[in-house]
C-alpha positions in Angstrom: 123.3 152.2 49.1 125.9 151.2 51.6 126.1 147.6 50.3 126.3 148.9 46.7 129.2 151.2 47.6 130.8 148.4 49.6 130.4 146.1 46.5 132.2 148.7 44.3 135.1 149.1 46.7 135.7 145.4 47.4 135.1 144.2 43.9 137.6 146.8 42.4 140.2 145.6 44.9 139.5 142.0 43.9 139.9 142.9 40.3 143.2 144.7 40.9 144.6 141.7 42.6 143.4 139.6 39.7 145.4 141.8 37.3 148.6 141.1 39.4 148.0 137.3 38.9 148.2 137.9 35.1 151.9 138.7 35.6 153.7 135.3 35.1 156.6 135.9 37.5 154.3 137.1 40.2 151.9 134.3 39.6 154.7 131.8 40.0 155.4 133.2 43.4 151.9 133.3 44.8 150.3 130.4 42.9 148.3 128.1 45.2 148.9 130.4 48.2 146.6 132.5 50.4 147.0 135.4 48.0 144.8 133.5 45.6 142.3 132.8 48.4 142.2 136.5 49.2 141.7 137.5 45.6 139.0 134.9 45.1 137.0 136.0 48.1 137.3 139.7 47.3 135.7 138.9 43.9 133.2 136.4 45.2 131.9 138.1 48.3 132.4 141.6 46.9 130.8 140.8 43.5 128.0 138.6 44.6 127.2 138.6 48.4 127.2 142.4 49.1 124.9 143.2 46.1 122.7 140.3 47.1 122.3 141.6 50.6 121.7 145.1 49.3 119.0 143.7 47.0 117.3 142.0 49.9 117.1 145.2 51.9 115.7 147.0 48.8 113.1 144.4 47.8 112.2 143.1 51.3 109.3 145.7 51.6 108.0 144.5 48.3 108.1 140.8 49.4 106.8 141.3 52.9 105.1 144.7 53.1 107.4 145.7 56.0 110.6 147.7 56.2 113.8 146.2 57.6 115.4 148.2 60.4 117.8 150.8 59.0 119.8 151.0 62.2 120.3 147.3 62.3 121.1 147.4 58.5 123.9 149.9 59.2 125.4 147.7 61.9 125.0 144.7 59.5 126.9 146.5 56.8 129.8 147.8 58.9 130.3 144.5 60.7 130.4 142.7 57.3 132.5 145.3 55.6 135.1 145.6 58.4 135.0 141.9 59.2 135.5 141.0 55.5 138.6 143.2 55.1 140.1 142.2 58.4 139.6 138.5 57.4 140.8 138.5 53.8 143.2 141.5 53.4 145.9 139.9 55.6 145.8 136.8 53.4 147.4 138.8 50.6 150.5 139.2 52.7 150.4 135.6 53.9 150.3 134.5 50.3 153.3 136.7 49.4 155.1 135.3 52.4 154.6 131.8 51.1 151.6 130.4 53.1 150.0 127.7 50.9 146.3 127.1 50.5 144.4 124.3 52.2 146.6 123.9 55.3 145.2 123.8 58.8 148.5 123.9 60.7 152.0 125.2 60.2 155.3 125.7 62.3 155.3 128.7 64.5 158.8 129.6 63.2 157.4 130.7 59.8 155.8 133.8 61.3 152.3 133.4 59.8 150.6 133.2 63.2 149.9 136.9 63.9 148.2 137.6 60.6 146.2 134.4 60.9 145.0 135.5 64.3 143.9 138.8 62.8 142.0 136.9 60.0 140.3 134.7 62.6 139.2 137.9 64.5 137.8 139.2 61.3 135.9 136.0 60.7 134.2 136.6 64.1 133.0 140.0 62.9 131.8 138.4 59.7 129.7 135.9 61.7 128.3 138.7 63.8 127.3 140.7 60.7 125.5 137.7 59.3 123.7 137.1 62.6 122.6 140.8 62.6 121.2 140.3 59.1 119.3 137.2 60.0 117.8 138.7 63.2 116.9 141.9 61.3 115.1 140.0 58.6 113.3 137.7 61.2 112.2 140.6 63.4 111.2 142.9 60.5 109.1 140.2 58.9 106.9 140.2 61.9 107.1 143.6 63.4 108.8 145.9 60.9 107.2 149.2 60.0 104.6 149.0 57.3 106.2 149.8 54.0 103.5 151.1 51.8 103.5 150.6 48.1 106.7 152.5 47.3 108.7 153.3 50.4 111.9 154.5 48.6 110.3 156.5 45.8 111.6 154.1 43.2 110.8 154.4 39.5 110.2 150.8 38.4 106.8 149.2 37.8 106.9 146.6 40.6 106.4 149.5 43.0 103.1 150.6 41.3 101.2 147.9 43.1 100.7 147.2 46.8 103.5 145.6 48.9 103.3 142.6 49.0 101.8 142.5 45.5 98.5 140.7 44.9 98.6 137.2 43.4 97.7 138.6 39.9 100.5 141.3 40.1 98.9 144.0 37.8 95.2 144.2 37.4 95.9 145.5 33.9 99.2 145.2 32.1 100.7 148.8 32.2 102.0 150.7 29.2 105.5 152.1 29.7 105.5 155.8 28.6 109.1 156.8 29.4 112.6 155.8 30.6 111.5 156.0 34.3 108.4 153.8 34.0 106.7 154.8 37.2 107.6 158.5 37.3 106.7 159.1 33.7 103.2 157.6 33.9 100.5 160.0 33.0 97.3 160.2 35.1 95.3 158.6 32.3 98.0 156.1 31.3 96.6 153.5 28.8 96.6 149.8 29.7 96.8 146.6 27.7 93.5 145.0 26.9 92.4 142.0 25.0 94.5 139.4 26.8 92.9 136.1 28.1 92.7 136.3 31.9 92.1 132.6 32.4 95.6 131.6 31.4 99.1 133.1 31.4 98.7 135.1 28.2 101.1 138.0 27.6 101.6 140.6 24.9 104.7 140.4 22.8 106.0 143.6 21.3 108.7 144.7 18.9 112.2 145.5 20.2 112.6 149.0 18.8 109.3 150.7 19.3 107.4 148.3 21.5 104.7 147.9 18.9 102.4 144.9 19.7 103.1 141.9 17.5 101.4 138.9 18.9 100.1 137.2 22.0 101.8 134.2 23.6 100.9 131.8 26.4 103.4 131.1 29.2 103.7 127.6 30.7 101.6 126.7 33.8 103.4 125.7 37.1 105.0 122.3 36.9 107.3 120.1 39.1 109.4 118.9 36.1 112.1 121.7 36.3 112.6 121.0 40.0 113.0 117.2 39.4 115.4 117.9 36.5 117.5 120.1 38.8 117.6 117.4 41.5 118.5 114.6 39.1 121.2 116.7 37.4 122.7 117.7 40.8 122.7 114.1 42.0 124.3 113.0 38.7 127.2 115.5 38.9 127.8 115.0 42.6 127.8 111.2 42.3 130.1 111.3 39.2 132.8 112.9 41.4 133.1 109.6 43.3 132.2 106.9 40.8 131.8 106.4 37.1 128.7 104.3 37.8 126.8 107.6 38.0 126.5 107.6 34.3 124.5 104.4 33.9 122.7 104.9 37.2 121.3 108.4 36.4 121.0 108.3 32.6 117.5 106.8 32.7 115.9 109.0 35.5 117.5 112.1 34.0 116.1 111.2 30.6 112.7 110.7 32.1 112.5 114.0 33.8 113.8 115.8 30.7 111.2 114.2 28.6 108.5 115.1 31.1 109.7 118.7 31.1 109.8 119.1 27.3 106.8 116.9 26.4 104.5 119.1 24.3 101.5 120.3 26.3 98.0 120.2 24.7 96.8 123.8 24.3 93.3 124.5 25.6 90.9 125.7 23.0 
């Protein structure tokens, strides 16, 4: 919850600074300055990193069967939250005062030194917060308190099985009976039957009333998507430096795409 609230506070501030950049006279003043750096990080870290860490705390018991330390989690949050704001809020002022982006040195006479020192101190707090998170996850993975199947009393179906879940997830595909899938389940809740258990067969239902319509088979595990990702990344990274990336990678990229999309023979 702390990371969710921190996300809201930081992301809203980042959004407000983005609105100011929509004003052409103001944008001309702060374009390519540290003001833009501050805005970008308020949106990026506030909108992505804080919710991600909160999600890890929430689903860590489901993945590992153990709880992360709540005390260490609170230290983790406050170090990151305070460190983040101490690091990036002064950059708004630095940008308004004319400090450009992507510089590593500047004359002492411009007066940017004190706020840069404050930002550097905040970066130390950020690093400490990240270290607390890593140590918390590492220790809890081995010696954390047993989580049980639903440690936080959640209402979604992933908490209806043991933590960590068995390899088959649900023994029987559950039927959702209400808005809060786990809380609204009746003692004699029905289950989906008639699916082939020897392959990844799932039931497809209608959008409005969840009435069964047909069965479909999901693909089996394959290495082709990973190889496609590697080749695509290598192509784009190499193309930054040379145009030879196009003729070099067109053949292997085509091969992995064909391997991925090649029709698979369905078992009878």
